[in-house]
N, C-alpha and C positions, 0 to 999 in steps of 0.2 A: 685665333680664337680657340680656346681649349674647351672641349665638351667632355664632361665626366658623367657617365651613366652609372648610377648606383643600382645594383640588383642584389638579390640574396639577403634581404633583411630577414631577421628572425624575430619571433614573438618571445618576449619576456613576460611570463605569466604571473599574475597576482596569486595570492592564496585563495583557496576556495572559500566562499561565504559559508556561514552556518546553514544548516538545513532549514528550509523554509517552514517546516512544521515541527511541533514538539513530539508528535507521535504519528505513525502511519507513513505513507509515501509522500515525499516532497522533492524539492530540487535545490541544487547548489549552483552557484555561478562564479565564474572568474573572468577577468578581462586581461587582455594582452596589450603590451606596448611594443611597437615595431622598433627594433634597434639594429644597428650595424654591429655584428658579432665581434669584429676585431677591436672596436673602440668603445662599444656600449652606447654610442651616440644615438639619440632618438631620431627616428625617421618617420616619414609620412606613412600612414597605414597602407596605401596602395603599393608600397614597395615590399610588403610581406604577403605571402600567399595565405589564403583562407580568411576566416572571420576573426575579428578582434575580441570575441567573447565566446565562451563555451558554457554549456550547462550539462549537468549529469543528475541522475536520480540519486536520492538518498533516503534513508529511513532511520528513525530513532526508535524502532520497535513498534509492536502493535499497540493501538490505543486500548486502554483498559475498558472492559465492559462491552466491547464490540464483538459480534459474531462474524467471523470472516468466512464467507462462502466463495470459494475460488471458481467453481464452475457449476454447470447445470446438474451434473451427476451428484455433486455434494448437496445441492439444493433439493434434489429429488429424495436423496437418502434422508436428509433432515426432515422433510415433510412426511415421509413414510414412517420415520421413527416417532414423530409427534402423533401421527394417526394411530400407530400401534399402542402408544401409551394411553391415548384417550379411550381406545377400545378396551384395554385392560381395566381401566378405571370403571368404565360402564359395566363390564362383566362382573367385577368385584361388587359393585353396588347391587346388581341384579341378584347375585348369589346371597348377599346379606339380606336383601329384601325378601327373597324366597324363604330363607331360613327363619327370619323373624315371623313371617306370616304363617309358615308351617308350624312353628312353635305355638303361635296364638290359636291356630286351628286345632292343634292337638289338645290344647287346654280346654277348648270348647267341647270337643268330642268326649273327653274323659273326665 
């Protein structure tokens, strides 16, 4: 009886799939077929090391109209910036209000 042990199969990988999203962060996937390198003969998966599929991250650029805040520091800066703008608008309104009322008061006095 002749016993042949096959070892050393290799994965032949398919092409990566398209990115799973049209914008932002997504994933790509590919699958492998276990083959005997010398002949290209298809083998059982157990004769190849590792998994028969792989995934990787992909990106098709940022999504339009989305504000990307990467960390807490950026979030705090954004909140502080918004607060400063609101304060400036309130101060501008107060100055205009005072100027208008001062002019009205001046007219009444003279």
